N, C-alpha and C positions, 0 to 999 in steps of 0.2 A: 456849545458855549455854556449851557447851563451846568453841565457836569464840571467843566473847568472852573467856573465861578464858585461852585460848592467846594471844590478841592482847595482853591485858594483860601476860601473863608475858613475851612477847617485847619489849614496850615497856619494862617494868621491866628486863629483862635487857640490852636494847640500851642503855638509859640508863646502867646500871652499867658496862657494857663501855666505852662512850664516855668516861665519867668517868675510869675507870682508865687508858684509853689516853691521854687528855689529860694526866693527871698524869704518866704515864710519859714522854710526849713532852716535857713541861715540864722534867722532871728531866734528861733526856738532852740536850735542845737548849738549855736555858736560856731558852726562849720561853714566855711566859704570855699567853694571850689576854684581852683586855679589850674591852668594847663601850662606845661613846660613847652615854650615855643621853639627851642633849639637844643642842641646836645651838650650844653655846658655842664649838665649834671650826670651825663653818662659815665659809668655804667649803672649807677644807682637808679636813675630814672631816665627812660627813653624819651625821645621827642614825642610830644602830645600826651605824655603821662598826665593823668588827673591827680592832683594833690588836694588835700583838704586842709585849709588854714584853720587851726583850732585855737580860738581866742582864749581858751582856758589853759593851754599848755605853758605858755610863757608870757603872761600879761605884763610882767615887768622885767627889767634887765636882770634883777636878782634871780629870776626863775629860769633864765636861759642856761643851757648846758652845752659844753663843748660837743660838737657832733650834731646839734640840732640843725635842721634845715629851716631857714627863715625866708619870709617874703617881705620885701621892703620896697618902698617907693623912692626913687632917686632921680634927681635932675641930671640928665645927660649933657654932653658938650653941645648938643644942638638946642638946648634950652627946654626940651620936652621932658616930662616926667614919665618914667617907665617903671614897671614892676620887675624886680629881679628876684630870683630864687637861688640862694647859695647856702653853703654849709658853714656854720660857725666853727672856726678853728682857734681863734684867739679871743680871750676874755679881757675885761678891763684890767689895766696895769701890766699885762704881759708883753714881753718883747718877742716879736715874730720876725723871722727872716725866711724868705722863700727864694731858692736858687733852682731854677728849672722846676722840677716836680718835688724837690726835697724841702721839707719844712723843718725849721729849727725853732723851738719854743724855749725862751729863757736859757739859751745856750745848749739845750739838749735836742739832738736831732731825732725826729720822729722815726719810729721803726717802720720799715717798708718791706713787705714780702711780695715778691713778684710771683704771679700765679699762672698767667696764660697770655697768649697773643690773640688779639681780635682784630683781624685786618691789619691796619698799620699802627694799631695801638697796643701798648703793653698794659695789662690789667693787674692790679695788685691791691693788697690791703695795707692801709696806713693806720698806725696806732700812735696816738698822742695822749699822754697822761691817762692811760687805761681805757680810752674810748677808741673804737676803730670803725672804719668804713672803707668802701672800695673806691679806688681812684683809677684814672686812665692817664697815660702820657705816651708820646710817640715811641714806638718800638725802636726806631732809628733816630738818634738825636740829630737835630738840624746842625749843619756845619757852623752857622752863625745864629746863636739864639737871639731872639728879639728882647728888647727891654721889658716888654709887657709880661714876660714870664717870670720876672724877678721882682722882689719888693721886700721892704722891711719897714717896721713901724713899732712904736710902743703904743699899745691900744689905750686911748683916753678912758677916763673913768665912766664916761657915758656912751661908750661905743663897743662894737665887736669887730673882729677881723674875719672876713668871710672869703672862702675859696670855692670855685666850682670843682666838682669831682673830676671833670675832664680838664686837666690842668692846662692843656694847650688850646682850649677853645672856650675860655671863660674870661670875661671882663669882670674882674672882681676887686678885692681890696688891694691887689698888687698894683692896679692902676687907679682905682677910686679912692684908695686909702680906707682907714677904718670907717665903718658905717655907724653914724649916730643912731642911738636907740630911738630917737624921735621919728626916724624914717621907717622904722620897723612896724609892719602891720601885725605880725605874729609869727608863730612857729607852725610848721606842718605837723600833723598828728604824729606822735611818736609810736613806734612799733613795739616798744617794750615797756 
C-alpha cells in the first residue's frame, strides 16, 4: 500500500508540475500545444499529431496567408464549442467554390497533381495562387456525392474559408461557411 500511495503521489505531482511547466512555456514562448483528434487533416497531419499554435504567426487577419493551418473555436449544432484545425484556402473578398475535392478560386480552378493511392484514398498536391499542400480524397468516387462535400461562398471581409486536407472527412467551411476571424485562436507554426 505504501508503494502504491507513493506512486500515485508522484503521478499527481508529476501531472501538476507538467501542467504548470506547459502553461509557463506557453506564456513565455507564445506556443500552445494542440492534438488533432481525427483524420480530417490527413495526409498533412495524422490523428494525434501534436501541433503548436504560435500566437506570433498570424495575430491579425491581415497576417494570415493562404495555406496556413489555423485553430479556431466554433459553436457546433449541438450548442457546444469545439476547437477545429483546418487549412485556410480562401481569404477575405475571394469567391470560393468546392465541388467534391476540386477547388475554384475567383473562377480559376486549383491545380491538382495526383501522386499515389493510400488504401481507399487518392493523395495529391493542390496548388492555389502559388501555395501548395497535400490533400486526400476517395480513390473511387461515391456513386451519390453528399451535399457536405460541396460548397461555395464569397468570403466576408472579416473571415476566412477553411478546408480539411482530407476532403471527404472534414466538417469545414463547406458546411460551416466562412469562419469569422473573431473565432480564430491563431495559426499553427509555419514550416518555412
